[in-house]
C-alpha positions as CSV (number, residue, x, y, z in Angstrom):
1,M,-23.9,-6.1,33.5
2,L,-23.6,-5.2,29.8
3,L,-20.3,-4.1,28.6
4,L,-20.2,-1.9,25.5
5,T,-17.3,-0.1,23.8
6,R,-17.0,3.1,21.7
7,C,-14.0,4.4,19.9
8,C,-13.2,7.8,21.4
9,L,-13.6,10.9,19.2
10,A,-11.6,16.0,23.9
11,G,-12.4,14.5,27.2
12,T,-15.1,14.9,29.8
13,I,-14.2,16.9,32.8
14,D,-15.1,17.6,36.5
15,P,-18.2,19.9,36.6
16,N,-16.4,21.9,39.4
17,I,-13.4,22.8,37.3
18,N,-13.3,25.6,34.7
19,D,-12.7,24.2,31.2
20,S,-10.1,26.9,30.6
21,K,-7.7,25.0,32.9
22,H,-8.0,22.0,30.7
23,I,-7.3,24.1,27.6
24,E,-4.3,25.7,29.3
25,Y,-2.9,22.3,30.3
26,G,-3.6,21.0,26.8
27,S,-1.3,23.8,25.4
28,K,1.6,22.1,27.3
29,H,1.1,18.9,25.3
30,K,2.2,20.1,21.8
31,C,3.4,16.6,21.1
32,V,-0.3,15.7,20.8
33,Q,-1.5,16.7,17.4
34,R,-4.6,16.1,15.2
35,L,-4.7,13.1,13.0
36,K,-6.8,13.4,9.9
37,C,-8.0,10.2,8.4
38,D,-10.1,10.9,5.4
39,S,-13.1,12.8,6.9
40,T,-12.3,11.9,10.5
41,I,-10.3,14.1,13.0
42,A,-8.7,12.3,15.9
43,S,-5.4,12.5,17.7
44,C,-1.8,11.3,17.6
45,V,1.4,11.7,19.6
46,I,4.6,13.0,17.9
47,I,7.5,11.1,19.5
48,Q,10.3,12.1,17.1
49,P,10.4,14.8,14.4
50,N,8.9,12.4,11.7
51,I,7.5,9.6,13.9
52,A,4.0,9.5,15.4
53,L,2.0,7.0,17.4
54,T,-1.7,6.7,17.2
55,A,-4.5,4.1,17.7
56,A,-4.4,1.5,15.0
57,H,-8.2,1.4,14.5
58,L,-8.2,5.0,13.3
59,I,-5.7,4.6,10.5
60,V,-5.9,0.9,9.4
61,D,-8.4,1.7,6.6
62,A,-7.5,5.4,5.9
63,K,-6.6,6.2,2.3
64,N,-4.7,9.5,2.8
65,P,-3.9,10.0,6.5
66,T,-2.1,13.2,7.5
67,V,-1.0,15.0,10.7
68,L,-2.8,18.3,11.0
69,L,-0.6,20.8,12.9
70,D,-1.7,23.8,15.0
71,N,-1.1,26.1,12.1
72,N,-3.3,23.8,9.9
73,K,-0.3,22.6,7.9
74,E,-0.8,19.0,6.9
75,I,2.1,16.5,6.8
76,K,1.4,13.2,4.9
77,I,1.9,9.9,6.6
78,K,4.0,7.8,4.1
79,N,4.4,4.5,6.0
80,V,2.4,2.9,8.8
81,V,3.2,-0.3,10.8
82,F,0.6,-2.2,12.8
83,P,1.1,-5.1,15.3
84,E,0.6,-8.4,13.6
85,K,-2.0,-9.4,16.2
86,F,-4.1,-6.4,15.4
87,L,-4.2,-7.2,11.7
88,H,-4.5,-11.0,12.0
89,N,-6.6,-11.7,15.1
90,K,-6.4,-15.4,14.9
91,D,-6.6,-16.0,18.7
92,K,-9.6,-13.7,19.1
93,I,-7.7,-11.4,21.4
94,R,-9.0,-8.0,22.5
95,L,-8.1,-5.7,19.7
96,S,-7.6,-2.9,22.3
97,D,-4.5,-4.8,23.5
98,F,-2.8,-4.0,20.2
99,D,-4.5,-0.9,19.2
100,V,-1.4,1.1,18.3
101,A,0.2,2.1,15.0
102,I,3.6,3.7,14.2
103,C,3.4,6.4,11.6
104,H,6.4,7.5,9.4
105,L,5.8,11.1,8.4
106,D,6.8,12.7,5.1
107,G,8.5,15.6,6.7
108,D,9.7,16.8,10.2
109,I,7.6,18.5,12.9
110,D,9.5,21.1,14.9
111,L,8.7,20.8,18.6
112,D,10.5,21.9,21.7
113,Y,9.9,18.6,23.4
114,F,9.4,15.0,22.3
115,P,8.3,12.6,25.0
116,K,10.4,9.5,25.8
117,L,8.6,6.2,26.0
118,F,7.6,4.8,29.4
119,E,9.5,1.5,29.8
120,E,8.7,0.5,33.4
121,H,5.9,-1.8,34.5
122,D,4.7,0.0,37.6
123,E,1.9,2.1,36.1
124,L,-0.8,1.0,38.6
125,D,-1.9,3.8,40.9
126,S,0.2,6.4,39.1
127,V,-1.1,9.9,38.5
128,C,-1.2,10.5,34.7
129,G,-1.8,13.3,32.3
130,I,-4.1,12.6,29.3
131,A,-4.4,14.8,26.2
132,G,-6.3,14.8,22.9
133,F,-8.7,16.6,20.6
134,G,-12.4,16.0,20.3
135,I,-15.8,16.1,22.0
136,T,-15.9,17.5,25.5
137,G,-18.4,18.1,28.3
138,K,-19.0,17.5,32.0
139,Y,-18.9,13.9,33.0
140,N,-22.1,14.2,35.1
141,S,-24.0,15.5,32.1
142,S,-25.0,14.1,28.7
143,Q,-24.3,17.4,26.9
144,R,-21.3,17.2,24.6
145,V,-19.7,19.7,22.2
146,Y,-16.9,19.7,19.7
147,D,-14.7,22.8,19.2
148,G,-11.5,21.2,17.8
149,K,-9.4,22.4,20.8
150,R,-6.6,20.4,22.5
151,R,-7.5,19.6,26.1
152,A,-5.6,17.7,28.8
153,G,-6.4,16.6,32.3
154,S,-5.3,14.1,34.9
155,N,-6.4,10.8,36.3
156,I,-5.1,7.9,38.3
157,I,-4.5,4.5,36.7
158,D,-6.7,2.2,38.7
159,K,-6.4,-1.0,36.6
160,V,-3.5,-2.6,34.6
161,D,-4.0,-5.6,32.3
162,S,-1.3,-7.3,30.3
163,F,-1.5,-4.8,27.5
164,T,-3.8,-2.0,28.6
165,L,-4.2,0.7,31.3
166,E,-7.6,1.9,32.6
167,C,-8.9,5.0,34.3
168,S,-12.3,6.1,35.7
169,V,-14.0,9.1,37.3
170,D,-16.4,7.2,39.6
171,G,-15.2,7.1,43.2
172,G,-11.7,6.6,44.5
173,R,-9.0,9.2,44.6
174,K,-9.5,12.3,42.5
175,T,-6.9,14.6,40.8
176,S,-7.1,18.3,40.5
177,L,-7.9,18.2,36.8
178,E,-10.0,15.0,36.6
179,F,-10.3,13.9,32.9
180,L,-11.7,10.9,31.0
181,I,-11.2,10.5,27.3
182,S,-14.2,11.0,25.1
183,P,-15.2,10.7,21.3
184,G,-11.3,12.7,19.1
185,D,-9.1,11.8,22.1
186,N,-8.5,8.4,20.6
187,G,-4.9,8.2,19.4
188,G,-3.8,10.8,21.8
189,G,-1.5,10.2,24.8
190,L,-1.4,9.2,28.4
191,F,1.7,10.4,30.2
192,I,3.5,9.5,33.4
193,D,6.3,11.7,34.5
194,K,6.2,13.4,31.1
195,K,6.9,10.0,29.4
196,L,4.4,8.5,27.0
197,A,2.8,5.5,28.8
198,G,-0.4,4.9,26.9
199,I,-2.2,5.6,23.6
200,N,-5.9,6.4,24.1
201,S,-8.0,3.6,22.6
202,L,-11.6,3.5,23.7
203,V,-14.3,3.9,26.4
204,Y,-16.5,1.1,27.8
205,T,-19.5,1.3,30.1
206,Y,-21.3,-0.6,32.8
207,S,-24.1,1.9,33.0
208,K,-27.7,1.0,32.7
209,D,-28.1,3.4,29.7
210,K,-25.7,1.2,27.8
211,N,-24.1,4.3,26.4
212,P,-20.3,4.7,26.6
213,N,-20.4,8.5,26.6
214,S,-17.6,9.1,29.1
215,D,-19.8,9.7,32.1
216,L,-19.4,8.6,35.7
217,K,-20.1,4.9,34.9
218,D,-17.6,4.6,32.1
219,R,-13.9,3.6,32.0
220,S,-11.2,4.5,29.5
221,V,-8.7,2.1,28.0
222,H,-5.2,3.0,26.9
223,V,-2.7,0.8,25.1
224,R,0.2,0.1,27.4
225,I,3.4,1.5,25.8
226,S,5.7,-0.5,28.1
227,K,4.5,-3.8,26.6
228,H,5.1,-2.6,23.0
229,V,8.3,-0.5,23.5
230,V,10.7,-3.0,22.0
231,W,8.5,-3.3,18.9
232,I,8.1,0.4,18.6
233,K,11.9,1.0,18.8
234,S,12.6,-1.7,16.1
235,C,10.1,0.0,13.8
236,I,11.7,3.4,14.3
237,K,15.1,1.9,13.5
238,I,13.7,0.7,10.2
239,F,12.1,4.0,9.4
240,K,15.5,5.7,10.0
241,Q,17.1,3.3,7.6
242,I,14.5,4.2,5.0
243,D,15.3,7.9,5.5
244,E,19.0,7.2,5.1
245,L,18.4,5.3,1.8
246,E,16.2,8.0,0.4
247,A,18.7,10.7,1.3
248,A,21.5,8.6,-0.3
249,N,19.4,8.3,-3.5
250,V,18.8,12.0,-3.6
251,R,22.5,12.7,-3.3
252,Y,23.3,10.1,-6.0
């Protein structure tokens, strides 16, 4: 079987479920916002007023990345940190294992809720919520559209590797709002019990059409937050120190 990957650009959904339910569920994930990287629109997750997580591949070469809010206000990203193994892949590891970036924003985002980080290692078989912006459609059809709306759905994590979580829509247990990330959802979030457990990374396929278009034969890959949580927290601590120094200089 041929395995291909595609970076995900909002997700494909069950043909028996009305899309309005996914838009409604998406409205409950305000922590997931649009990420603007030059001419590309994808997703990110706001975990603190001026801290966001996203997929590293989206932002590594971006010149002027910003977070684009629901009111279309843009907030610049002034610092970005990547895992060393993403930048220097000497051991030829899977880049999806380390496809996460921490963004330090040039201003605060006011939200009612910021998700905590999922720190346990029991993600397998958990029901999860997934949210993002981008292309959408029915997963039993090849038709896809982009309308820039935030959508969310659910799935069950049916595979866990050392650094990634995987979901599918082909067989097995189904959820009431079955959802698979699709090209715009990349950089968005996968949540377990309202905690951020994964960053949407990519889709791969085993289908004969060799096209990872988020249909029944495709699988989604999400960076496993629980394996990166210590690194994430250490970077956030550094960003806070930078903020304190900048504030001190302003007062001086």
